[in-house]
N, CA, C and O atoms as a GROMACS GRO file, in nm:
protein
  364
    1MET      N    1  -2.231  -5.153  -4.010
    1MET     CA    2  -2.300  -5.102  -3.894
    1MET      C    3  -2.380  -4.978  -3.936
    1MET      O    4  -2.331  -4.893  -4.009
    2THR      N    5  -2.502  -4.969  -3.890
    2THR     CA    6  -2.588  -4.855  -3.922
    2THR      C    7  -2.624  -4.782  -3.790
    2THR      O    8  -2.656  -4.844  -3.689
    3ILE      N    9  -2.616  -4.651  -3.797
    3ILE     CA   10  -2.654  -4.569  -3.682
    3ILE      C   11  -2.758  -4.469  -3.728
    3ILE      O   12  -2.771  -4.442  -3.847
    4GLU      N   13  -2.831  -4.412  -3.634
    4GLU     CA   14  -2.925  -4.307  -3.662
    4GLU      C   15  -2.858  -4.176  -3.619
    4GLU      O   16  -2.816  -4.162  -3.504
    5GLY      N   17  -2.850  -4.082  -3.713
    5GLY     CA   18  -2.782  -3.957  -3.680
    5GLY      C   19  -2.816  -3.848  -3.777
    5GLY      O   20  -2.898  -3.865  -3.867
    6ALA      N   21  -2.750  -3.736  -3.758
    6ALA     CA   22  -2.772  -3.620  -3.846
    6ALA      C   23  -2.644  -3.536  -3.844
    6ALA      O   24  -2.575  -3.526  -3.742
    7VAL      N   25  -2.615  -3.478  -3.958
    7VAL     CA   26  -2.508  -3.377  -3.965
    7VAL      C   27  -2.581  -3.245  -3.985
    7VAL      O   28  -2.662  -3.230  -4.077
    8ILE      N   29  -2.550  -3.150  -3.898
    8ILE     CA   30  -2.621  -3.023  -3.897
    8ILE      C   31  -2.519  -2.910  -3.908
    8ILE      O   32  -2.410  -2.916  -3.852
    9ILE      N   33  -2.557  -2.808  -3.982
    9ILE     CA   34  -2.480  -2.683  -3.989
    9ILE      C   35  -2.565  -2.575  -3.928
    9ILE      O   36  -2.674  -2.546  -3.977
   10GLU      N   37  -2.516  -2.514  -3.822
   10GLU     CA   38  -2.589  -2.410  -3.754
   10GLU      C   39  -2.491  -2.298  -3.718
   10GLU      O   40  -2.391  -2.321  -3.650
   11LYS      N   41  -2.519  -2.178  -3.765
   11LYS     CA   42  -2.434  -2.061  -3.739
   11LYS      C   43  -2.289  -2.088  -3.776
   11LYS      O   44  -2.197  -2.048  -3.704
   12GLY      N   45  -2.269  -2.156  -3.888
   12GLY     CA   46  -2.137  -2.181  -3.938
   12GLY      C   47  -2.064  -2.298  -3.874
   12GLY      O   48  -1.949  -2.325  -3.909
   13VAL      N   49  -2.126  -2.367  -3.782
   13VAL     CA   50  -2.066  -2.482  -3.716
   13VAL      C   51  -2.131  -2.609  -3.767
   13VAL      O   52  -2.253  -2.624  -3.761
   14THR      N   53  -2.048  -2.701  -3.817
   14THR     CA   54  -2.098  -2.829  -3.863
   14THR      C   55  -2.071  -2.931  -3.754
   14THR      O   56  -1.959  -2.942  -3.704
   15PHE      N   57  -2.175  -3.006  -3.716
   15PHE     CA   58  -2.160  -3.105  -3.609
   15PHE      C   59  -2.248  -3.224  -3.638
   15PHE      O   60  -2.341  -3.217  -3.718
   16ALA      N   61  -2.218  -3.336  -3.571
   16ALA     CA   62  -2.294  -3.459  -3.588
   16ALA      C   63  -2.370  -3.487  -3.458
   16ALA      O   64  -2.317  -3.471  -3.348
   17VAL      N   65  -2.494  -3.530  -3.473
   17VAL     CA   66  -2.575  -3.574  -3.360
   17VAL      C   67  -2.604  -3.722  -3.384
   17VAL      O   68  -2.657  -3.759  -3.489
   18ILE      N   69  -2.570  -3.806  -3.288
   18ILE     CA   70  -2.587  -3.949  -3.302
   18ILE      C   71  -2.680  -4.001  -3.192
   18ILE      O   72  -2.658  -3.975  -3.073
   19HIS      N   73  -2.784  -4.073  -3.232
   19HIS     CA   74  -2.876  -4.135  -3.137
   19HIS      C   75  -2.814  -4.262  -3.084
   19HIS      O   76  -2.781  -4.353  -3.160
   20VAL      N   77  -2.799  -4.270  -2.953
   20VAL     CA   78  -2.740  -4.389  -2.890
   20VAL      C   79  -2.830  -4.440  -2.781
   20VAL      O   80  -2.920  -4.370  -2.735
   21ASP      N   81  -2.806  -4.561  -2.740
   21ASP     CA   82  -2.879  -4.622  -2.629
   21ASP      C   83  -2.842  -4.549  -2.498
   21ASP      O   84  -2.728  -4.506  -2.482
   22PRO      N   85  -2.935  -4.534  -2.405
   22PRO     CA   86  -2.903  -4.469  -2.278
   22PRO      C   87  -2.786  -4.533  -2.204
   22PRO      O   88  -2.720  -4.465  -2.125
   23SER      N   89  -2.758  -4.659  -2.227
   23SER     CA   90  -2.645  -4.724  -2.160
   23SER      C   91  -2.510  -4.662  -2.205
   23SER      O   92  -2.412  -4.668  -2.131
   24VAL      N   93  -2.507  -4.602  -2.322
   24VAL     CA   94  -2.385  -4.536  -2.372
   24VAL      C   95  -2.361  -4.406  -2.295
   24VAL      O   96  -2.247  -4.377  -2.258
   25THR      N   97  -2.464  -4.331  -2.270
   25THR     CA   98  -2.447  -4.200  -2.206
   25THR      C   99  -2.455  -4.208  -2.055
   25THR      O  100  -2.434  -4.107  -1.987
   26ARG      N  101  -2.483  -4.323  -2.001
   26ARG     CA  102  -2.494  -4.338  -1.857
   26ARG      C  103  -2.360  -4.320  -1.789
   26ARG      O  104  -2.353  -4.273  -1.676
   27TYR      N  105  -2.251  -4.359  -1.858
   27TYR     CA  106  -2.118  -4.355  -1.799
   27TYR      C  107  -2.025  -4.271  -1.885
   27TYR      O  108  -2.020  -4.288  -2.007
   28THR      N  109  -1.953  -4.181  -1.823
   28THR     CA  110  -1.864  -4.090  -1.894
   28THR      C  111  -1.765  -4.165  -1.981
   28THR      O  112  -1.743  -4.128  -2.096
   29ILE      N  113  -1.704  -4.269  -1.929
   29ILE     CA  114  -1.603  -4.340  -2.005
   29ILE      C  115  -1.661  -4.405  -2.132
   29ILE      O  116  -1.596  -4.406  -2.237
   30LYS      N  117  -1.781  -4.458  -2.122
   30LYS     CA  118  -1.845  -4.520  -2.239
   30LYS      C  119  -1.882  -4.416  -2.342
   30LYS      O  120  -1.865  -4.439  -2.462
   31SER      N  121  -1.933  -4.302  -2.299
   31SER     CA  122  -1.970  -4.198  -2.395
   31SER      C  123  -1.845  -4.138  -2.462
   31SER      O  124  -1.846  -4.105  -2.581
   32THR      N  125  -1.738  -4.125  -2.383
   32THR     CA  126  -1.611  -4.076  -2.440
   32THR      C  127  -1.556  -4.173  -2.543
   32THR      O  128  -1.508  -4.132  -2.649
   33GLN      N  129  -1.561  -4.301  -2.512
   33GLN     CA  130  -1.511  -4.403  -2.606
   33GLN      C  131  -1.594  -4.405  -2.734
   33GLN      O  132  -1.540  -4.417  -2.844
   34THR      N  133  -1.725  -4.391  -2.719
   34THR     CA  134  -1.815  -4.390  -2.836
   34THR      C  135  -1.788  -4.269  -2.924
   34THR      O  136  -1.777  -4.283  -3.045
   35ARG      N  137  -1.777  -4.152  -2.864
   35ARG     CA  138  -1.749  -4.031  -2.940
   35ARG      C  139  -1.614  -4.042  -3.012
   35ARG      O  140  -1.601  -4.002  -3.127
   36ARG      N  141  -1.514  -4.097  -2.943
   36ARG     CA  142  -1.383  -4.115  -3.004
   36ARG      C  143  -1.389  -4.209  -3.123
   36ARG      O  144  -1.326  -4.184  -3.226
   37ALA      N  145  -1.465  -4.319  -3.109
   37ALA     CA  146  -1.477  -4.415  -3.219
   37ALA      C  147  -1.547  -4.355  -3.340
   37ALA      O  148  -1.519  -4.393  -3.454
   38LEU      N  149  -1.639  -4.263  -3.316
   38LEU     CA  150  -1.714  -4.202  -3.426
   38LEU      C  151  -1.637  -4.089  -3.494
   38LEU      O  152  -1.676  -4.047  -3.604
   39MET      N  153  -1.531  -4.041  -3.434
   39MET     CA  154  -1.455  -3.928  -3.490
   39MET      C  155  -1.402  -3.957  -3.630
   39MET      O  156  -1.393  -3.866  -3.712
   40ARG      N  157  -1.365  -4.080  -3.660
   40ARG     CA  158  -1.311  -4.109  -3.793
   40ARG      C  159  -1.418  -4.103  -3.902
   40ARG      O  160  -1.386  -4.085  -4.019
   41PHE      N  161  -1.543  -4.120  -3.862
   41PHE     CA  162  -1.653  -4.114  -3.960
   41PHE      C  163  -1.705  -3.971  -3.979
   41PHE      O  164  -1.770  -3.940  -4.079
   42PHE      N  165  -1.675  -3.883  -3.881
   42PHE     CA  166  -1.717  -3.745  -3.886
   42PHE      C  167  -1.598  -3.656  -3.855
   42PHE      O  168  -1.596  -3.585  -3.754
   43PRO      N  169  -1.496  -3.658  -3.944
   43PRO     CA  170  -1.371  -3.586  -3.916
   43PRO      C  171  -1.390  -3.436  -3.900
   43PRO      O  172  -1.459  -3.371  -3.979
   44GLY      N  173  -1.326  -3.384  -3.796
   44GLY     CA  174  -1.330  -3.240  -3.774
   44GLY      C  175  -1.459  -3.186  -3.718
   44GLY      O  176  -1.472  -3.065  -3.696
   45MET      N  177  -1.555  -3.275  -3.694
   45MET     CA  178  -1.685  -3.228  -3.641
   45MET      C  179  -1.700  -3.260  -3.493
   45MET      O  180  -1.662  -3.368  -3.448
   46PRO      N  181  -1.755  -3.168  -3.419
   46PRO     CA  182  -1.796  -3.206  -3.281
   46PRO      C  183  -1.905  -3.312  -3.293
   46PRO      O  184  -1.991  -3.306  -3.380
   47ILE      N  185  -1.899  -3.410  -3.202
   47ILE     CA  186  -1.998  -3.518  -3.201
   47ILE      C  187  -2.080  -3.507  -3.075
   47ILE      O  188  -2.027  -3.504  -2.964
   48ILE      N  189  -2.208  -3.502  -3.092
   48ILE     CA  190  -2.302  -3.493  -2.980
   48ILE      C  191  -2.380  -3.626  -2.976
   48ILE      O  192  -2.435  -3.670  -3.077
   49LEU      N  193  -2.383  -3.688  -2.860
   49LEU     CA  194  -2.460  -3.810  -2.844
   49LEU      C  195  -2.596  -3.773  -2.786
   49LEU      O  196  -2.605  -3.687  -2.698
   50MET      N  197  -2.699  -3.837  -2.834
   50MET     CA  198  -2.835  -3.814  -2.785
   50MET      C  199  -2.894  -3.947  -2.744
   50MET      O  200  -2.892  -4.044  -2.821
   51SER      N  201  -2.946  -3.951  -2.624
   51SER     CA  202  -3.020  -4.068  -2.578
   51SER      C  203  -3.154  -4.020  -2.524
   51SER      O  204  -3.172  -3.902  -2.493
   52LEU      N  205  -3.247  -4.112  -2.514
   52LEU     CA  206  -3.380  -4.076  -2.466
   52LEU      C  207  -3.396  -4.122  -2.320
   52LEU      O  208  -3.352  -4.230  -2.282
   53THR      N  209  -3.459  -4.037  -2.240
   53THR     CA  210  -3.489  -4.074  -2.103
   53THR      C  211  -3.603  -4.176  -2.106
   53THR      O  212  -3.665  -4.195  -2.211
   54PRO      N  213  -3.632  -4.242  -1.995
   54PRO     CA  214  -3.745  -4.339  -1.993
   54PRO      C  215  -3.879  -4.276  -2.034
   54PRO      O  216  -3.966  -4.346  -2.086
   55ASP      N  217  -3.895  -4.146  -2.013
   55ASP     CA  218  -4.021  -4.082  -2.055
   55ASP      C  219  -4.013  -4.020  -2.195
   55ASP      O  220  -4.102  -3.946  -2.236
   56GLY      N  221  -3.904  -4.052  -2.269
   56GLY     CA  222  -3.896  -4.013  -2.409
   56GLY      C  223  -3.838  -3.876  -2.438
   56GLY      O  224  -3.846  -3.828  -2.551
   57HIS      N  225  -3.780  -3.811  -2.338
   57HIS     CA  226  -3.718  -3.680  -2.361
   57HIS      C  227  -3.571  -3.698  -2.399
   57HIS      O  228  -3.502  -3.783  -2.342
   58PRO      N  229  -3.522  -3.618  -2.492
   58PRO     CA  230  -3.382  -3.630  -2.532
   58PRO      C  231  -3.286  -3.570  -2.430
   58PRO      O  232  -3.314  -3.469  -2.365
   59GLN      N  233  -3.172  -3.635  -2.418
   59GLN     CA  234  -3.060  -3.582  -2.339
   59GLN      C  235  -2.940  -3.577  -2.432
   59GLN      O  236  -2.916  -3.671  -2.507
   60TYR      N  237  -2.865  -3.467  -2.429
   60TYR     CA  238  -2.754  -3.449  -2.520
   60TYR      C  239  -2.624  -3.446  -2.441
   60TYR      O  240  -2.616  -3.390  -2.332
   61TYR      N  241  -2.522  -3.509  -2.499
   61TYR     CA  242  -2.390  -3.515  -2.436
   61TYR      C  243  -2.286  -3.477  -2.540
   61TYR      O  244  -2.282  -3.533  -2.649
   62GLY      N  245  -2.202  -3.380  -2.504
   62GLY     CA  246  -2.100  -3.334  -2.596
   62GLY      C  247  -2.071  -3.189  -2.567
   62GLY      O  248  -2.089  -3.141  -2.456
   63ARG      N  249  -2.025  -3.120  -2.670
   63ARG     CA  250  -1.988  -2.979  -2.653
   63ARG      C  251  -2.107  -2.900  -2.599
   63ARG      O  252  -2.217  -2.903  -2.654
   64LYS      N  253  -2.082  -2.830  -2.489
   64LYS     CA  254  -2.189  -2.768  -2.414
   64LYS      C  255  -2.273  -2.669  -2.497
   64LYS      O  256  -2.396  -2.672  -2.488
   65ASP      N  257  -2.210  -2.583  -2.576
   65ASP     CA  258  -2.286  -2.484  -2.651
   65ASP      C  259  -2.378  -2.551  -2.752
   65ASP      O  260  -2.489  -2.504  -2.776
   66ILE      N  261  -2.331  -2.662  -2.812
   66ILE     CA  262  -2.415  -2.732  -2.911
   66ILE      C  263  -2.526  -2.809  -2.839
   66ILE      O  264  -2.640  -2.809  -2.884
   67ALA      N  265  -2.493  -2.873  -2.728
   67ALA     CA  266  -2.596  -2.946  -2.651
   67ALA      C  267  -2.704  -2.848  -2.604
   67ALA      O  268  -2.823  -2.880  -2.609
   68ASP      N  269  -2.663  -2.731  -2.558
   68ASP     CA  270  -2.761  -2.629  -2.515
   68ASP      C  271  -2.850  -2.587  -2.632
   68ASP      O  272  -2.971  -2.572  -2.615
   69PHE      N  273  -2.790  -2.568  -2.749
   69PHE     CA  274  -2.870  -2.533  -2.868
   69PHE      C  275  -2.970  -2.642  -2.899
   69PHE      O  276  -3.087  -2.614  -2.925
   70LEU      N  277  -2.926  -2.768  -2.898
   70LEU     CA  278  -3.014  -2.879  -2.934
   70LEU      C  279  -3.131  -2.893  -2.836
   70LEU      O  280  -3.238  -2.941  -2.874
   71ARG      N  281  -3.111  -2.853  -2.714
   71ARG     CA  282  -3.222  -2.859  -2.616
   71ARG      C  283  -3.335  -2.764  -2.653
   71ARG      O  284  -3.448  -2.780  -2.607
   72SER      N  285  -3.305  -2.665  -2.738
   72SER     CA  286  -3.408  -2.569  -2.779
   72SER      C  287  -3.478  -2.614  -2.909
   72SER      O  288  -3.570  -2.548  -2.957
   73VAL      N  289  -3.433  -2.728  -2.964
   73VAL     CA  290  -3.488  -2.778  -3.090
   73VAL      C  291  -3.575  -2.900  -3.062
   73VAL      O  292  -3.536  -2.987  -2.984
   74ARG      N  293  -3.690  -2.907  -3.125
   74ARG     CA  294  -3.774  -3.025  -3.109
   74ARG      C  295  -3.706  -3.144  -3.178
   74ARG      O  296  -3.641  -3.128  -3.281
   75LEU      N  297  -3.721  -3.260  -3.120
   75LEU     CA  298  -3.658  -3.382  -3.172
   75LEU      C  299  -3.697  -3.408  -3.317
   75LEU      O  300  -3.615  -3.455  -3.395
   76ASP      N  301  -3.820  -3.378  -3.354
   76ASP     CA  302  -3.863  -3.404  -3.492
   76ASP      C  303  -3.813  -3.300  -3.590
   76ASP      O  304  -3.836  -3.314  -3.710
   77GLN      N  305  -3.746  -3.196  -3.543
   77GLN     CA  306  -3.684  -3.096  -3.631
   77GLN      C  307  -3.544  -3.138  -3.677
   77GLN      O  308  -3.489  -3.082  -3.772
   78ILE      N  309  -3.488  -3.237  -3.609
   78ILE     CA  310  -3.354  -3.283  -3.646
   78ILE      C  311  -3.368  -3.377  -3.767
   78ILE      O  312  -3.450  -3.468  -3.765
   79PRO      N  313  -3.288  -3.355  -3.871
   79PRO     CA  314  -3.300  -3.434  -3.994
   79PRO      C  315  -3.235  -3.574  -3.980
   79PRO      O  316  -3.133  -3.602  -4.044
   80TRP      N  317  -3.294  -3.658  -3.899
   80TRP     CA  318  -3.237  -3.792  -3.873
   80TRP      C  319  -3.232  -3.875  -3.999
   80TRP      O  320  -3.322  -3.871  -4.083
   81LYS      N  321  -3.123  -3.950  -4.011
   81LYS     CA  322  -3.106  -4.043  -4.123
   81LYS      C  323  -3.038  -4.169  -4.070
   81LYS      O  324  -2.968  -4.165  -3.969
   82ASN      N  325  -3.059  -4.280  -4.139
   82ASN     CA  326  -2.978  -4.400  -4.111
   82ASN      C  327  -2.846  -4.381  -4.182
   82ASN      O  328  -2.843  -4.361  -4.304
   83ILE      N  329  -2.739  -4.389  -4.108
   83ILE     CA  330  -2.604  -4.368  -4.164
   83ILE      C  331  -2.530  -4.499  -4.155
   83ILE      O  332  -2.519  -4.558  -4.047
   84ILE      N  333  -2.479  -4.545  -4.266
   84ILE     CA  334  -2.404  -4.670  -4.269
   84ILE      C  335  -2.256  -4.637  -4.248
   84ILE      O  336  -2.196  -4.560  -4.323
   85LEU      N  337  -2.199  -4.699  -4.145
   85LEU     CA  338  -2.057  -4.681  -4.115
   85LEU      C  339  -1.985  -4.808  -4.165
   85LEU      O  340  -2.025  -4.920  -4.134
   86TYR      N  341  -1.881  -4.787  -4.240
   86TYR     CA  342  -1.803  -4.899  -4.290
   86TYR      C  343  -1.678  -4.916  -4.208
   86TYR      O  344  -1.606  -4.820  -4.180
   87LYS      N  345  -1.653  -5.038  -4.169
   87LYS     CA  346  -1.532  -5.068  -4.094
   87LYS      C  347  -1.424  -5.108  -4.195
   87LYS      O  348  -1.442  -5.204  -4.270
   88ILE      N  349  -1.315  -5.036  -4.196
   88ILE     CA  350  -1.206  -5.067  -4.286
   88ILE      C  351  -1.109  -5.160  -4.215
   88ILE      O  352  -1.057  -5.128  -4.107
   89ILE      N  353  -1.086  -5.274  -4.277
   89ILE     CA  354  -0.997  -5.373  -4.216
   89ILE      C  355  -0.863  -5.369  -4.290
   89ILE      O  356  -0.857  -5.388  -4.412
   90CYS      N  357  -0.759  -5.344  -4.217
   90CYS     CA  358  -0.625  -5.344  -4.276
   90CYS      C  359  -0.555  -5.474  -4.244
   90CYS      O  360  -0.560  -5.522  -4.130
   91THR      N  361  -0.490  -5.531  -4.344
   91THR     CA  362  -0.418  -5.657  -4.322
   91THR      C  363  -0.271  -5.639  -4.344
   91THR      O  364  -0.194  -5.734  -4.330
   0.00000   0.00000   0.00000
């Protein structure tokens, strides 16, 4: 599975920003489940979900202080990368 995201260090805080479909952030339970599922790939980091409004503006969901910070950053300033997540299957 590949996602679009970034790991950012700002003022000593390391966090992950993950671009998701608006359907993920539309409902609290779905965004909570998504953030929980991503925690194993970004251990110890706050995870912020970002979706785009119909007019192309970013909306951030997650820790309030980080989401507030990201609102002051232009979308093209975030170092987006395609991140490959590996699913580990235990038998």
